[in-house]
mmCIF file as Biopython writes it, N, C-alpha, C and O atoms, coordinates in Angstrom:
data_model
#
loop_
_atom_site.group_PDB
_atom_site.id
_atom_site.type_symbol
_atom_site.label_atom_id
_atom_site.label_alt_id
_atom_site.label_comp_id
_atom_site.label_asym_id
_atom_site.label_entity_id
_atom_site.label_seq_id
_atom_site.pdbx_PDB_ins_code
_atom_site.Cartn_x
_atom_site.Cartn_y
_atom_site.Cartn_z
_atom_site.occupancy
_atom_site.B_iso_or_equiv
_atom_site.auth_seq_id
_atom_site.auth_asym_id
_atom_site.pdbx_PDB_model_num
ATOM 1   N N  . MET A ? 1  ? 109.365 43.201 139.460 1.0 0.0 1  A 1 
ATOM 2   C CA . MET A ? 1  ? 108.393 44.397 139.173 1.0 0.0 1  A 1 
ATOM 3   C C  . MET A ? 1  ? 108.790 44.546 137.800 1.0 0.0 1  A 1 
ATOM 4   O O  . MET A ? 1  ? 110.000 44.727 137.663 1.0 0.0 1  A 1 
ATOM 5   N N  . GLU A ? 2  ? 108.048 44.518 136.648 1.0 0.0 2  A 1 
ATOM 6   C CA . GLU A ? 2  ? 108.181 45.231 135.602 1.0 0.0 2  A 1 
ATOM 7   C C  . GLU A ? 2  ? 107.913 46.697 135.528 1.0 0.0 2  A 1 
ATOM 8   O O  . GLU A ? 2  ? 107.370 47.212 136.506 1.0 0.0 2  A 1 
ATOM 9   N N  . THR A ? 3  ? 108.239 47.489 134.431 1.0 0.0 3  A 1 
ATOM 10  C CA . THR A ? 3  ? 107.859 49.087 134.480 1.0 0.0 3  A 1 
ATOM 11  C C  . THR A ? 3  ? 107.462 49.019 133.085 1.0 0.0 3  A 1 
ATOM 12  O O  . THR A ? 3  ? 107.787 48.165 132.261 1.0 0.0 3  A 1 
ATOM 13  N N  . ILE A ? 4  ? 106.660 50.108 132.918 1.0 0.0 4  A 1 
ATOM 14  C CA . ILE A ? 4  ? 106.387 50.840 131.404 1.0 0.0 4  A 1 
ATOM 15  C C  . ILE A ? 4  ? 106.807 52.116 131.638 1.0 0.0 4  A 1 
ATOM 16  O O  . ILE A ? 4  ? 106.449 52.792 132.602 1.0 0.0 4  A 1 
ATOM 17  N N  . LYS A ? 5  ? 107.697 52.526 130.621 1.0 0.0 5  A 1 
ATOM 18  C CA . LYS A ? 5  ? 107.957 53.968 130.525 1.0 0.0 5  A 1 
ATOM 19  C C  . LYS A ? 5  ? 106.797 54.699 129.740 1.0 0.0 5  A 1 
ATOM 20  O O  . LYS A ? 5  ? 106.356 54.189 128.710 1.0 0.0 5  A 1 
ATOM 21  N N  . LEU A ? 6  ? 106.341 55.800 130.187 1.0 0.0 6  A 1 
ATOM 22  C CA . LEU A ? 6  ? 105.269 56.589 129.457 1.0 0.0 6  A 1 
ATOM 23  C C  . LEU A ? 6  ? 105.905 57.252 128.265 1.0 0.0 6  A 1 
ATOM 24  O O  . LEU A ? 6  ? 106.965 57.837 128.488 1.0 0.0 6  A 1 
ATOM 25  N N  . ARG A ? 7  ? 105.462 57.256 127.108 1.0 0.0 7  A 1 
ATOM 26  C CA . ARG A ? 7  ? 105.795 58.046 126.073 1.0 0.0 7  A 1 
ATOM 27  C C  . ARG A ? 7  ? 105.217 59.316 125.858 1.0 0.0 7  A 1 
ATOM 28  O O  . ARG A ? 7  ? 105.770 60.236 125.256 1.0 0.0 7  A 1 
ATOM 29  N N  . GLU A ? 8  ? 103.907 59.351 126.447 1.0 0.0 8  A 1 
ATOM 30  C CA . GLU A ? 8  ? 102.965 60.519 126.378 1.0 0.0 8  A 1 
ATOM 31  C C  . GLU A ? 8  ? 102.487 60.667 128.035 1.0 0.0 8  A 1 
ATOM 32  O O  . GLU A ? 8  ? 103.130 60.083 128.907 1.0 0.0 8  A 1 
ATOM 33  N N  . GLU A ? 9  ? 101.364 61.459 128.341 1.0 0.0 9  A 1 
ATOM 34  C CA . GLU A ? 9  ? 100.981 61.985 129.672 1.0 0.0 9  A 1 
ATOM 35  C C  . GLU A ? 9  ? 100.485 60.816 130.358 1.0 0.0 9  A 1 
ATOM 36  O O  . GLU A ? 9  ? 100.678 60.703 131.569 1.0 0.0 9  A 1 
ATOM 37  N N  . TYR A ? 10 ? 99.644  59.621 129.470 1.0 0.0 10 A 1 
ATOM 38  C CA . TYR A ? 10 ? 99.324  58.509 129.996 1.0 0.0 10 A 1 
ATOM 39  C C  . TYR A ? 10 ? 99.245  57.525 129.057 1.0 0.0 10 A 1 
ATOM 40  O O  . TYR A ? 10 ? 99.391  57.607 127.838 1.0 0.0 10 A 1 
ATOM 41  N N  . ILE A ? 11 ? 98.964  56.454 129.844 1.0 0.0 11 A 1 
ATOM 42  C CA . ILE A ? 11 ? 98.608  55.112 129.035 1.0 0.0 11 A 1 
ATOM 43  C C  . ILE A ? 11 ? 97.351  54.448 129.313 1.0 0.0 11 A 1 
ATOM 44  O O  . ILE A ? 11 ? 97.099  54.572 130.511 1.0 0.0 11 A 1 
ATOM 45  N N  . LYS A ? 12 ? 96.445  53.783 128.688 1.0 0.0 12 A 1 
ATOM 46  C CA . LYS A ? 12 ? 94.871  53.330 128.982 1.0 0.0 12 A 1 
ATOM 47  C C  . LYS A ? 12 ? 95.305  52.113 129.807 1.0 0.0 12 A 1 
ATOM 48  O O  . LYS A ? 12 ? 96.403  51.664 129.478 1.0 0.0 12 A 1 
ATOM 49  N N  . LEU A ? 13 ? 94.683  51.491 130.797 1.0 0.0 13 A 1 
ATOM 50  C CA . LEU A ? 13 ? 94.596  50.313 131.538 1.0 0.0 13 A 1 
ATOM 51  C C  . LEU A ? 13 ? 94.912  48.996 130.661 1.0 0.0 13 A 1 
ATOM 52  O O  . LEU A ? 13 ? 95.772  48.170 130.967 1.0 0.0 13 A 1 
ATOM 53  N N  . GLY A ? 14 ? 94.125  48.931 129.579 1.0 0.0 14 A 1 
ATOM 54  C CA . GLY A ? 14 ? 94.088  48.005 128.503 1.0 0.0 14 A 1 
ATOM 55  C C  . GLY A ? 14 ? 95.384  47.897 127.593 1.0 0.0 14 A 1 
ATOM 56  O O  . GLY A ? 14 ? 95.910  46.863 127.181 1.0 0.0 14 A 1 
ATOM 57  N N  . GLN A ? 15 ? 95.709  48.992 127.413 1.0 0.0 15 A 1 
ATOM 58  C CA . GLN A ? 15 ? 97.090  49.286 126.540 1.0 0.0 15 A 1 
ATOM 59  C C  . GLN A ? 15 ? 98.146  48.840 127.305 1.0 0.0 15 A 1 
ATOM 60  O O  . GLN A ? 15 ? 99.021  48.243 126.677 1.0 0.0 15 A 1 
ATOM 61  N N  . ALA A ? 16 ? 98.321  48.986 128.658 1.0 0.0 16 A 1 
ATOM 62  C CA . ALA A ? 16 ? 99.240  48.674 129.865 1.0 0.0 16 A 1 
ATOM 63  C C  . ALA A ? 16 ? 99.241  47.346 130.041 1.0 0.0 16 A 1 
ATOM 64  O O  . ALA A ? 16 ? 100.318 46.777 130.217 1.0 0.0 16 A 1 
ATOM 65  N N  . LEU A ? 17 ? 98.032  46.622 130.025 1.0 0.0 17 A 1 
ATOM 66  C CA . LEU A ? 17 ? 98.321  45.171 129.897 1.0 0.0 17 A 1 
ATOM 67  C C  . LEU A ? 17 ? 98.893  44.700 128.590 1.0 0.0 17 A 1 
ATOM 68  O O  . LEU A ? 17 ? 99.828  43.906 128.691 1.0 0.0 17 A 1 
ATOM 69  N N  . LYS A ? 18 ? 98.566  44.989 127.568 1.0 0.0 18 A 1 
ATOM 70  C CA . LYS A ? 18 ? 99.002  44.473 126.621 1.0 0.0 18 A 1 
ATOM 71  C C  . LYS A ? 18 ? 100.672 44.727 126.220 1.0 0.0 18 A 1 
ATOM 72  O O  . LYS A ? 18 ? 101.345 43.871 125.646 1.0 0.0 18 A 1 
ATOM 73  N N  . ALA A ? 19 ? 101.202 46.100 126.650 1.0 0.0 19 A 1 
ATOM 74  C CA . ALA A ? 19 ? 102.437 46.501 126.451 1.0 0.0 19 A 1 
ATOM 75  C C  . ALA A ? 19 ? 103.416 45.649 127.668 1.0 0.0 19 A 1 
ATOM 76  O O  . ALA A ? 19 ? 104.599 45.371 127.469 1.0 0.0 19 A 1 
ATOM 77  N N  . SER A ? 20 ? 102.771 45.354 128.766 1.0 0.0 20 A 1 
ATOM 78  C CA . SER A ? 20 ? 103.583 44.546 129.721 1.0 0.0 20 A 1 
ATOM 79  C C  . SER A ? 20 ? 103.566 43.246 129.516 1.0 0.0 20 A 1 
ATOM 80  O O  . SER A ? 20 ? 104.125 42.491 130.311 1.0 0.0 20 A 1 
ATOM 81  N N  . GLY A ? 21 ? 102.922 42.790 128.420 1.0 0.0 21 A 1 
ATOM 82  C CA . GLY A ? 21 ? 102.644 41.399 128.104 1.0 0.0 21 A 1 
ATOM 83  C C  . GLY A ? 21 ? 101.708 40.544 129.129 1.0 0.0 21 A 1 
ATOM 84  O O  . GLY A ? 21 ? 101.717 39.314 129.098 1.0 0.0 21 A 1 
ATOM 85  N N  . LEU A ? 22 ? 101.078 41.121 129.837 1.0 0.0 22 A 1 
ATOM 86  C CA . LEU A ? 22 ? 100.297 40.543 131.107 1.0 0.0 22 A 1 
ATOM 87  C C  . LEU A ? 22 ? 98.903  39.800 130.270 1.0 0.0 22 A 1 
ATOM 88  O O  . LEU A ? 22 ? 98.309  38.782 130.625 1.0 0.0 22 A 1 
ATOM 89  N N  . ALA A ? 23 ? 98.653  40.553 129.221 1.0 0.0 23 A 1 
ATOM 90  C CA . ALA A ? 23 ? 97.555  40.058 128.232 1.0 0.0 23 A 1 
ATOM 91  C C  . ALA A ? 23 ? 98.114  40.242 127.094 1.0 0.0 23 A 1 
ATOM 92  O O  . ALA A ? 23 ? 98.829  41.153 126.677 1.0 0.0 23 A 1 
ATOM 93  N N  . GLU A ? 24 ? 97.465  38.652 126.303 1.0 0.0 24 A 1 
ATOM 94  C CA . GLU A ? 24 ? 98.184  38.564 124.965 1.0 0.0 24 A 1 
ATOM 95  C C  . GLU A ? 24 ? 97.524  39.610 123.795 1.0 0.0 24 A 1 
ATOM 96  O O  . GLU A ? 24 ? 98.104  39.847 122.736 1.0 0.0 24 A 1 
ATOM 97  N N  . SER A ? 25 ? 96.324  40.141 124.141 1.0 0.0 25 A 1 
ATOM 98  C CA . SER A ? 25 ? 95.605  40.916 123.164 1.0 0.0 25 A 1 
ATOM 99  C C  . SER A ? 25 ? 94.592  41.703 124.082 1.0 0.0 25 A 1 
ATOM 100 O O  . SER A ? 25 ? 94.451  41.675 125.304 1.0 0.0 25 A 1 
ATOM 101 N N  . GLY A ? 26 ? 93.906  42.445 123.060 1.0 0.0 26 A 1 
ATOM 102 C CA . GLY A ? 26 ? 92.994  43.583 123.739 1.0 0.0 26 A 1 
ATOM 103 C C  . GLY A ? 26 ? 91.847  42.894 124.063 1.0 0.0 26 A 1 
ATOM 104 O O  . GLY A ? 26 ? 91.296  43.352 125.064 1.0 0.0 26 A 1 
ATOM 105 N N  . VAL A ? 27 ? 91.300  41.945 123.553 1.0 0.0 27 A 1 
ATOM 106 C CA . VAL A ? 27 ? 90.438  40.822 124.183 1.0 0.0 27 A 1 
ATOM 107 C C  . VAL A ? 27 ? 90.611  40.416 125.482 1.0 0.0 27 A 1 
ATOM 108 O O  . VAL A ? 27 ? 89.823  40.548 126.418 1.0 0.0 27 A 1 
ATOM 109 N N  . ASP A ? 28 ? 91.777  39.876 125.472 1.0 0.0 28 A 1 
ATOM 110 C CA . ASP A ? 28 ? 91.985  39.093 127.007 1.0 0.0 28 A 1 
ATOM 111 C C  . ASP A ? 28 ? 92.310  40.551 127.952 1.0 0.0 28 A 1 
ATOM 112 O O  . ASP A ? 28 ? 91.878  40.483 129.102 1.0 0.0 28 A 1 
ATOM 113 N N  . ALA A ? 29 ? 92.786  41.417 127.704 1.0 0.0 29 A 1 
ATOM 114 C CA . ALA A ? 29 ? 92.709  42.433 128.536 1.0 0.0 29 A 1 
ATOM 115 C C  . ALA A ? 29 ? 91.468  42.819 128.942 1.0 0.0 29 A 1 
ATOM 116 O O  . ALA A ? 29 ? 91.157  42.685 130.125 1.0 0.0 29 A 1 
ATOM 117 N N  . LYS A ? 30 ? 90.632  43.324 128.064 1.0 0.0 30 A 1 
ATOM 118 C CA . LYS A ? 30 ? 89.043  43.452 128.040 1.0 0.0 30 A 1 
ATOM 119 C C  . LYS A ? 30 ? 88.399  42.502 129.241 1.0 0.0 30 A 1 
ATOM 120 O O  . LYS A ? 30 ? 87.888  42.962 130.262 1.0 0.0 30 A 1 
ATOM 121 N N  . HIS A ? 31 ? 88.498  41.340 128.983 1.0 0.0 31 A 1 
ATOM 122 C CA . HIS A ? 31 ? 87.858  40.251 129.639 1.0 0.0 31 A 1 
ATOM 123 C C  . HIS A ? 31 ? 88.496  40.453 131.240 1.0 0.0 31 A 1 
ATOM 124 O O  . HIS A ? 31 ? 87.644  40.694 132.096 1.0 0.0 31 A 1 
ATOM 125 N N  . ALA A ? 32 ? 89.526  40.395 131.568 1.0 0.0 32 A 1 
ATOM 126 C CA . ALA A ? 32 ? 90.494  40.393 132.557 1.0 0.0 32 A 1 
ATOM 127 C C  . ALA A ? 32 ? 90.003  41.644 133.608 1.0 0.0 32 A 1 
ATOM 128 O O  . ALA A ? 32 ? 89.944  41.513 134.831 1.0 0.0 32 A 1 
ATOM 129 N N  . ILE A ? 33 ? 89.703  42.740 132.944 1.0 0.0 33 A 1 
ATOM 130 C CA . ILE A ? 33 ? 89.464  44.066 133.291 1.0 0.0 33 A 1 
ATOM 131 C C  . ILE A ? 33 ? 87.739  43.795 133.834 1.0 0.0 33 A 1 
ATOM 132 O O  . ILE A ? 33 ? 87.284  43.922 134.970 1.0 0.0 33 A 1 
ATOM 133 N N  . GLU A ? 34 ? 87.252  43.511 132.955 1.0 0.0 34 A 1 
ATOM 134 C CA . GLU A ? 34 ? 85.462  43.388 132.952 1.0 0.0 34 A 1 
ATOM 135 C C  . GLU A ? 34 ? 85.325  42.644 134.396 1.0 0.0 34 A 1 
ATOM 136 O O  . GLU A ? 34 ? 84.729  43.072 135.384 1.0 0.0 34 A 1 
ATOM 137 N N  . GLU A ? 35 ? 86.063  41.369 134.251 1.0 0.0 35 A 1 
ATOM 138 C CA . GLU A ? 35 ? 85.788  40.435 135.487 1.0 0.0 35 A 1 
ATOM 139 C C  . GLU A ? 35 ? 86.408  40.711 136.718 1.0 0.0 35 A 1 
ATOM 140 O O  . GLU A ? 35 ? 86.417  39.774 137.517 1.0 0.0 35 A 1 
ATOM 141 N N  . GLY A ? 36 ? 86.944  41.800 137.076 1.0 0.0 36 A 1 
ATOM 142 C CA . GLY A ? 36 ? 87.592  42.246 138.286 1.0 0.0 36 A 1 
ATOM 143 C C  . GLY A ? 36 ? 88.691  41.791 138.594 1.0 0.0 36 A 1 
ATOM 144 O O  . GLY A ? 36 ? 89.076  41.951 139.753 1.0 0.0 36 A 1 
ATOM 145 N N  . LEU A ? 37 ? 89.499  41.104 137.659 1.0 0.0 37 A 1 
ATOM 146 C CA . LEU A ? 37 ? 90.890  40.730 138.200 1.0 0.0 37 A 1 
ATOM 147 C C  . LEU A ? 37 ? 91.987  41.515 138.048 1.0 0.0 37 A 1 
ATOM 148 O O  . LEU A ? 37 ? 93.122  41.115 138.308 1.0 0.0 37 A 1 
ATOM 149 N N  . VAL A ? 38 ? 91.692  42.783 137.579 1.0 0.0 38 A 1 
ATOM 150 C CA . VAL A ? 38 ? 92.888  43.609 137.783 1.0 0.0 38 A 1 
ATOM 151 C C  . VAL A ? 38 ? 92.860  44.768 138.478 1.0 0.0 38 A 1 
ATOM 152 O O  . VAL A ? 38 ? 91.920  45.495 138.158 1.0 0.0 38 A 1 
ATOM 153 N N  . LYS A ? 39 ? 93.704  45.260 139.473 1.0 0.0 39 A 1 
ATOM 154 C CA . LYS A ? 39 ? 93.973  46.110 140.381 1.0 0.0 39 A 1 
ATOM 155 C C  . LYS A ? 39 ? 95.123  47.331 140.084 1.0 0.0 39 A 1 
ATOM 156 O O  . LYS A ? 39 ? 96.305  47.193 139.769 1.0 0.0 39 A 1 
ATOM 157 N N  . VAL A ? 40 ? 94.439  48.420 140.274 1.0 0.0 40 A 1 
ATOM 158 C CA . VAL A ? 40 ? 95.243  49.719 139.950 1.0 0.0 40 A 1 
ATOM 159 C C  . VAL A ? 40 ? 95.484  50.530 141.191 1.0 0.0 40 A 1 
ATOM 160 O O  . VAL A ? 40 ? 94.491  51.094 141.651 1.0 0.0 40 A 1 
ATOM 161 N N  . ASN A ? 41 ? 96.639  50.686 141.819 1.0 0.0 41 A 1 
ATOM 162 C CA . ASN A ? 41 ? 96.908  51.127 143.288 1.0 0.0 41 A 1 
ATOM 163 C C  . ASN A ? 41 ? 96.235  50.521 144.241 1.0 0.0 41 A 1 
ATOM 164 O O  . ASN A ? 41 ? 95.741  51.190 145.149 1.0 0.0 41 A 1 
ATOM 165 N N  . GLY A ? 42 ? 96.087  48.992 144.189 1.0 0.0 42 A 1 
ATOM 166 C CA . GLY A ? 42 ? 95.252  48.275 145.225 1.0 0.0 42 A 1 
ATOM 167 C C  . GLY A ? 42 ? 93.655  48.388 145.113 1.0 0.0 42 A 1 
ATOM 168 O O  . GLY A ? 42 ? 92.824  47.924 145.893 1.0 0.0 42 A 1 
ATOM 169 N N  . GLN A ? 43 ? 93.458  49.073 144.021 1.0 0.0 43 A 1 
ATOM 170 C CA . GLN A ? 43 ? 91.532  49.069 143.922 1.0 0.0 43 A 1 
ATOM 171 C C  . GLN A ? 43 ? 91.246  48.174 142.614 1.0 0.0 43 A 1 
ATOM 172 O O  . GLN A ? 43 ? 91.906  48.318 141.585 1.0 0.0 43 A 1 
ATOM 173 N N  . THR A ? 44 ? 90.377  47.393 142.723 1.0 0.0 44 A 1 
ATOM 174 C CA . THR A ? 44 ? 89.910  46.672 141.500 1.0 0.0 44 A 1 
ATOM 175 C C  . THR A ? 44 ? 89.161  47.728 140.582 1.0 0.0 44 A 1 
ATOM 176 O O  . THR A ? 44 ? 88.212  48.464 140.853 1.0 0.0 44 A 1 
ATOM 177 N N  . GLU A ? 45 ? 89.921  47.563 139.356 1.0 0.0 45 A 1 
ATOM 178 C CA . GLU A ? 45 ? 89.508  48.315 138.331 1.0 0.0 45 A 1 
ATOM 179 C C  . GLU A ? 45 ? 88.519  47.899 137.010 1.0 0.0 45 A 1 
ATOM 180 O O  . GLU A ? 45 ? 88.984  47.011 136.295 1.0 0.0 45 A 1 
ATOM 181 N N  . TYR A ? 46 ? 87.480  48.339 136.703 1.0 0.0 46 A 1 
ATOM 182 C CA . TYR A ? 46 ? 86.641  48.012 135.819 1.0 0.0 46 A 1 
ATOM 183 C C  . TYR A ? 46 ? 86.602  48.367 134.462 1.0 0.0 46 A 1 
ATOM 184 O O  . TYR A ? 46 ? 85.999  47.819 133.539 1.0 0.0 46 A 1 
ATOM 185 N N  . GLN A ? 47 ? 87.522  49.628 134.463 1.0 0.0 47 A 1 
ATOM 186 C CA . GLN A ? 47 ? 87.277  50.717 133.222 1.0 0.0 47 A 1 
ATOM 187 C C  . GLN A ? 47 ? 88.683  50.170 132.144 1.0 0.0 47 A 1 
ATOM 188 O O  . GLN A ? 47 ? 89.880  50.295 132.407 1.0 0.0 47 A 1 
ATOM 189 N N  . ARG A ? 48 ? 88.238  49.725 131.248 1.0 0.0 48 A 1 
ATOM 190 C CA . ARG A ? 48 ? 89.541  49.442 130.192 1.0 0.0 48 A 1 
ATOM 191 C C  . ARG A ? 48 ? 90.137  50.687 129.902 1.0 0.0 48 A 1 
ATOM 192 O O  . ARG A ? 48 ? 91.363  50.683 129.800 1.0 0.0 48 A 1 
ATOM 193 N N  . GLY A ? 49 ? 89.573  51.685 129.757 1.0 0.0 49 A 1 
ATOM 194 C CA . GLY A ? 49 ? 90.121  53.072 129.419 1.0 0.0 49 A 1 
ATOM 195 C C  . GLY A ? 49 ? 90.642  53.912 130.428 1.0 0.0 49 A 1 
ATOM 196 O O  . GLY A ? 49 ? 90.850  55.094 130.153 1.0 0.0 49 A 1 
ATOM 197 N N  . LYS A ? 50 ? 90.942  53.365 131.839 1.0 0.0 50 A 1 
ATOM 198 C CA . LYS A ? 50 ? 91.354  54.223 132.892 1.0 0.0 50 A 1 
ATOM 199 C C  . LYS A ? 50 ? 92.658  54.844 132.335 1.0 0.0 50 A 1 
ATOM 200 O O  . LYS A ? 50 ? 93.435  54.243 131.594 1.0 0.0 50 A 1 
ATOM 201 N N  . LYS A ? 51 ? 92.781  55.858 132.687 1.0 0.0 51 A 1 
ATOM 202 C CA . LYS A ? 51 ? 94.191  56.434 132.366 1.0 0.0 51 A 1 
ATOM 203 C C  . LYS A ? 51 ? 95.411  56.455 133.467 1.0 0.0 51 A 1 
ATOM 204 O O  . LYS A ? 51 ? 95.355  57.245 134.410 1.0 0.0 51 A 1 
ATOM 205 N N  . LEU A ? 52 ? 96.404  55.641 133.322 1.0 0.0 52 A 1 
ATOM 206 C CA . LEU A ? 52 ? 97.494  55.430 134.032 1.0 0.0 52 A 1 
ATOM 207 C C  . LEU A ? 52 ? 98.602  56.434 133.901 1.0 0.0 52 A 1 
ATOM 208 O O  . LEU A ? 52 ? 99.066  56.770 132.812 1.0 0.0 52 A 1 
ATOM 209 N N  . ARG A ? 53 ? 98.998  56.888 135.035 1.0 0.0 53 A 1 
ATOM 210 C CA . ARG A ? 53 ? 100.029 57.911 135.012 1.0 0.0 53 A 1 
ATOM 211 C C  . ARG A ? 53 ? 101.401 57.424 135.802 1.0 0.0 53 A 1 
ATOM 212 O O  . ARG A ? 53 ? 101.532 56.391 136.458 1.0 0.0 53 A 1 
ATOM 213 N N  . GLY A ? 54 ? 102.341 58.407 135.567 1.0 0.0 54 A 1 
ATOM 214 C CA . GLY A ? 54 ? 103.407 57.839 136.331 1.0 0.0 54 A 1 
ATOM 215 C C  . GLY A ? 54 ? 103.210 57.452 138.182 1.0 0.0 54 A 1 
ATOM 216 O O  . GLY A ? 54 ? 102.506 58.135 138.927 1.0 0.0 54 A 1 
ATOM 217 N N  . GLY A ? 55 ? 103.830 56.498 138.527 1.0 0.0 55 A 1 
ATOM 218 C CA . GLY A ? 55 ? 103.551 56.226 139.752 1.0 0.0 55 A 1 
ATOM 219 C C  . GLY A ? 55 ? 102.524 55.253 139.856 1.0 0.0 55 A 1 
ATOM 220 O O  . GLY A ? 55 ? 102.733 54.488 140.798 1.0 0.0 55 A 1 
ATOM 221 N N  . ASP A ? 56 ? 101.416 54.997 139.174 1.0 0.0 56 A 1 
ATOM 222 C CA . ASP A ? 56 ? 100.352 54.064 139.345 1.0 0.0 56 A 1 
ATOM 223 C C  . ASP A ? 56 ? 101.166 52.663 139.082 1.0 0.0 56 A 1 
ATOM 224 O O  . ASP A ? 56 ? 102.068 52.439 138.274 1.0 0.0 56 A 1 
ATOM 225 N N  . VAL A ? 57 ? 100.512 51.758 140.082 1.0 0.0 57 A 1 
ATOM 226 C CA . VAL A ? 57 ? 100.711 50.469 139.836 1.0 0.0 57 A 1 
ATOM 227 C C  . VAL A ? 57 ? 99.744  49.380 139.485 1.0 0.0 57 A 1 
ATOM 228 O O  . VAL A ? 57 ? 98.697  49.434 140.131 1.0 0.0 57 A 1 
ATOM 229 N N  . VAL A ? 58 ? 99.838  48.446 138.654 1.0 0.0 58 A 1 
ATOM 230 C CA . VAL A ? 58 ? 98.899  47.770 137.998 1.0 0.0 58 A 1 
ATOM 231 C C  . VAL A ? 58 ? 99.189  46.172 138.495 1.0 0.0 58 A 1 
ATOM 232 O O  . VAL A ? 58 ? 100.278 45.645 138.266 1.0 0.0 58 A 1 
ATOM 233 N N  . GLU A ? 59 ? 98.249  45.561 139.101 1.0 0.0 59 A 1 
ATOM 234 C CA . GLU A ? 59 ? 98.546  44.248 139.690 1.0 0.0 59 A 1 
ATOM 235 C C  . GLU A ? 59 ? 97.554  43.287 138.538 1.0 0.0 59 A 1 
ATOM 236 O O  . GLU A ? 59 ? 96.467  43.775 138.230 1.0 0.0 59 A 1 
ATOM 237 N N  . TYR A ? 60 ? 97.893  42.136 138.016 1.0 0.0 60 A 1 
ATOM 238 C CA . TYR A ? 60 ? 97.152  41.216 137.508 1.0 0.0 60 A 1 
ATOM 239 C C  . TYR A ? 60 ? 97.893  39.841 137.392 1.0 0.0 60 A 1 
ATOM 240 O O  . TYR A ? 60 ? 99.060  39.717 137.020 1.0 0.0 60 A 1 
ATOM 241 N N  . ASN A ? 61 ? 96.959  38.716 137.803 1.0 0.0 61 A 1 
ATOM 242 C CA . ASN A ? 61 ? 97.483  37.628 137.555 1.0 0.0 61 A 1 
ATOM 243 C C  . ASN A ? 61 ? 98.864  37.108 138.420 1.0 0.0 61 A 1 
ATOM 244 O O  . ASN A ? 61 ? 99.598  36.218 137.991 1.0 0.0 61 A 1 
ATOM 245 N N  . GLY A ? 62 ? 99.093  37.845 139.758 1.0 0.0 62 A 1 
ATOM 246 C CA . GLY A ? 62 ? 100.374 37.617 140.426 1.0 0.0 62 A 1 
ATOM 247 C C  . GLY A ? 62 ? 101.544 38.498 139.996 1.0 0.0 62 A 1 
ATOM 248 O O  . GLY A ? 62 ? 102.648 38.574 140.534 1.0 0.0 62 A 1 
ATOM 249 N N  . GLU A ? 63 ? 101.036 39.226 138.795 1.0 0.0 63 A 1 
ATOM 250 C CA . GLU A ? 63 ? 102.403 39.909 138.387 1.0 0.0 63 A 1 
ATOM 251 C C  . GLU A ? 63 ? 101.953 41.595 138.990 1.0 0.0 63 A 1 
ATOM 252 O O  . GLU A ? 63 ? 100.868 42.007 139.399 1.0 0.0 63 A 1 
ATOM 253 N N  . THR A ? 64 ? 103.145 42.229 138.852 1.0 0.0 64 A 1 
ATOM 254 C CA . THR A ? 64 ? 102.963 43.957 139.121 1.0 0.0 64 A 1 
ATOM 255 C C  . THR A ? 64 ? 103.750 44.719 138.224 1.0 0.0 64 A 1 
ATOM 256 O O  . THR A ? 64 ? 104.946 44.532 138.001 1.0 0.0 64 A 1 
ATOM 257 N N  . VAL A ? 65 ? 103.036 45.574 137.727 1.0 0.0 65 A 1 
ATOM 258 C CA . VAL A ? 65 ? 103.610 46.520 136.482 1.0 0.0 65 A 1 
ATOM 259 C C  . VAL A ? 65 ? 103.512 48.320 137.324 1.0 0.0 65 A 1 
ATOM 260 O O  . VAL A ? 65 ? 102.557 48.969 137.752 1.0 0.0 65 A 1 
ATOM 261 N N  . ARG A ? 66 ? 104.598 48.521 137.270 1.0 0.0 66 A 1 
ATOM 262 C CA . ARG A ? 66 ? 104.646 50.089 137.756 1.0 0.0 66 A 1 
ATOM 263 C C  . ARG A ? 66 ? 104.936 50.846 136.248 1.0 0.0 66 A 1 
ATOM 264 O O  . ARG A ? 66 ? 105.680 50.527 135.320 1.0 0.0 66 A 1 
ATOM 265 N N  . ILE A ? 67 ? 104.024 51.966 136.433 1.0 0.0 67 A 1 
ATOM 266 C CA . ILE A ? 67 ? 103.894 53.068 135.223 1.0 0.0 67 A 1 
ATOM 267 C C  . ILE A ? 67 ? 104.948 54.184 135.732 1.0 0.0 67 A 1 
ATOM 268 O O  . ILE A ? 67 ? 104.753 54.721 136.822 1.0 0.0 67 A 1 
ATOM 269 N N  . GLU A ? 68 ? 105.957 54.496 135.014 1.0 0.0 68 A 1 
ATOM 270 C CA . GLU A ? 68 ? 106.885 55.389 135.032 1.0 0.0 68 A 1 
ATOM 271 C C  . GLU A ? 68 ? 106.950 56.680 134.070 1.0 0.0 68 A 1 
ATOM 272 O O  . GLU A ? 68 ? 106.896 56.526 132.850 1.0 0.0 68 A 1 
ATOM 273 N N  . GLU A ? 69 ? 107.064 57.914 134.633 1.0 0.0 69 A 1 
ATOM 274 C CA . GLU A ? 69 ? 107.103 59.048 133.624 1.0 0.0 69 A 1 
ATOM 275 C C  . GLU A ? 69 ? 108.221 58.915 132.677 1.0 0.0 69 A 1 
ATOM 276 O O  . GLU A ? 69 ? 108.388 59.759 131.796 1.0 0.0 69 A 1 
#
């Protein structure tokens, strides 16, 4: 499981996908989210701007990323 360390209070879902390398670009992240392929804390998420905070877990394409403060 990969982790992303927060520099601020939160990171947006689309940014987290790019930062972790799960999506090559913002466009790829946008399409994956819109198609319902991304889960946050076990729930399918359709909002690219969803704010992720410490403890949140993102799942996409068989990979898992934990957000840490």
